[in-house]
C-alpha positions as CSV (number, residue, x, y, z in Angstrom):
1,M,-15.7,2.3,-14.0
2,K,-15.1,6.0,-15.9
3,V,-11.4,5.9,-16.1
4,K,-10.5,9.5,-15.9
5,R,-6.4,9.3,-17.0
6,I,-3.4,7.5,-16.7
7,D,-1.6,8.8,-13.9
8,H,1.4,7.0,-14.4
9,I,3.7,3.8,-15.3
10,G,5.6,2.1,-12.1
11,V,9.3,0.6,-12.5
12,A,11.3,-1.0,-10.0
13,V,14.8,-0.3,-9.9
14,S,17.6,-1.8,-7.6
15,D,20.0,1.4,-8.5
16,K,17.6,4.5,-8.2
17,E,20.7,6.8,-8.7
18,A,22.0,4.9,-11.5
19,A,17.9,5.3,-12.6
20,E,17.4,8.8,-11.7
21,R,20.5,10.1,-14.2
22,F,18.9,7.9,-16.8
23,M,15.1,9.5,-16.1
24,T,17.2,13.2,-16.4
25,G,19.6,12.9,-18.7
26,I,18.8,10.6,-21.1
27,L,15.0,11.2,-21.3
28,G,14.9,14.8,-20.2
29,A,12.8,14.3,-17.3
30,R,12.4,16.7,-14.7
31,K,12.5,15.0,-11.0
32,T,9.2,16.6,-9.3
33,M,9.0,14.3,-6.2
34,D,11.1,12.0,-4.0
35,E,10.0,10.1,-0.8
36,P,10.5,7.8,1.9
37,W,7.7,5.8,2.2
38,E,6.7,2.6,4.8
39,Y,4.0,0.1,3.6
40,R,3.1,-2.6,6.7
41,G,6.9,-2.7,7.6
42,D,8.4,-2.2,4.4
43,V,11.1,0.7,3.7
44,F,10.9,1.8,0.0
45,N,11.4,5.1,-2.2
46,W,9.0,6.5,-4.8
47,A,10.0,9.4,-6.5
48,Y,8.3,10.9,-9.7
49,F,9.9,12.4,-13.2
50,E,7.4,14.0,-15.6
51,V,8.1,13.2,-19.1
52,G,7.3,15.0,-21.7
53,T,3.9,16.9,-20.6
54,S,1.6,14.0,-20.7
55,G,3.7,11.5,-18.7
56,R,4.8,10.3,-15.2
57,I,7.5,7.7,-14.9
58,E,7.3,6.4,-10.8
59,L,10.7,5.2,-9.8
60,I,10.3,2.9,-7.1
61,S,13.1,1.2,-4.9
62,S,14.4,0.2,-1.6
63,P,17.8,-1.0,0.9
64,D,16.0,-3.3,1.8
65,E,17.1,-6.2,-0.2
66,N,14.1,-7.9,1.6
67,S,11.4,-5.6,0.7
68,F,8.3,-6.1,-1.6
69,I,10.2,-4.4,-4.2
70,N,13.5,-6.4,-4.4
71,R,11.3,-9.8,-4.2
72,H,9.5,-8.1,-7.1
73,I,13.0,-7.3,-9.2
74,A,14.7,-10.8,-7.8
75,R,11.3,-12.8,-9.0
76,R,10.6,-10.3,-12.6
77,G,13.9,-8.2,-13.1
78,Q,13.7,-4.4,-12.9
79,G,11.5,-2.5,-14.9
80,F,7.8,-2.3,-15.6
81,H,5.8,-3.0,-12.6
82,H,2.1,-0.9,-12.4
83,I,0.2,1.2,-14.2
84,T,-2.3,3.6,-12.4
85,V,-5.0,4.8,-13.8
86,V,-7.5,7.6,-12.1
87,V,-11.4,7.0,-12.3
88,E,-14.1,9.5,-11.5
89,D,-15.5,7.3,-8.5
90,F,-13.4,4.9,-5.9
91,A,-16.5,3.1,-4.5
92,E,-17.9,2.9,-7.9
93,A,-14.8,2.0,-9.7
94,I,-14.5,-0.6,-7.0
95,E,-18.3,-2.1,-6.8
96,F,-17.4,-2.4,-11.0
97,L,-14.8,-5.1,-10.8
98,R,-15.9,-6.7,-7.9
99,G,-19.2,-7.1,-10.1
100,R,-17.3,-8.8,-12.9
101,D,-15.5,-10.8,-10.6
102,I,-12.3,-9.2,-10.9
103,R,-9.6,-9.7,-8.0
104,V,-9.5,-6.4,-6.4
105,L,-6.6,-6.2,-3.5
106,D,-5.1,-3.8,-0.7
107,V,-8.5,-1.2,-1.2
108,N,-7.4,2.0,1.1
109,D,-9.9,4.6,1.2
110,S,-8.6,6.3,4.3
111,D,-7.5,9.1,2.8
112,P,-9.1,11.7,0.9
113,D,-7.0,13.2,-1.6
114,W,-5.8,9.5,-2.9
115,K,-8.4,6.2,-1.9
116,E,-6.5,3.6,-3.8
117,A,-6.8,-0.5,-4.9
118,F,-5.6,-2.9,-7.1
119,I,-6.6,-5.2,-9.6
120,H,-5.1,-8.7,-10.2
121,P,-2.2,-9.1,-12.4
122,G,-3.6,-12.6,-12.7
123,D,-7.0,-9.9,-14.3
124,A,-5.1,-7.7,-16.0
125,F,-3.1,-10.3,-18.7
126,G,0.0,-10.2,-16.4
127,M,-0.4,-6.7,-15.5
128,L,-0.6,-4.7,-12.1
129,I,-3.1,-2.0,-12.3
130,Q,-3.4,0.6,-9.2
131,V,-6.9,2.5,-9.3
132,V,-6.8,6.2,-7.6
133,E,-9.8,8.4,-7.0
134,T,-7.4,11.7,-5.6
135,T,-8.2,15.2,-5.8
136,T,-5.1,16.8,-7.2
137,D,-5.6,17.3,-11.3
């Protein structure tokens, strides 16, 4: 599996506005995207912030106390949620991982501009790793 780069780090937050103020006011980050999203009936929001010239942080929040992100926060607290890596060939990466008995979750290649899957944290030293192939570089 050939990883091209780290795309972003996802951070679970319970207070989106306070987290945005920290990102922009303390880190000097620039918000580049802010979107509501629905996934399997879960409503949440994700916002990208560029930090310097080489990295992005994604804030993930939800007004729904029963959303996956708030369940995550209740179990583990706010903070690191996942790291996203961009690969050259999505199908090859999934085959490579499965061939090494790495548990691959939520494989979705329906969007040609953003194919994604997740490596189970139990196989990645506690990290949830999102593997993507994207046409936006």
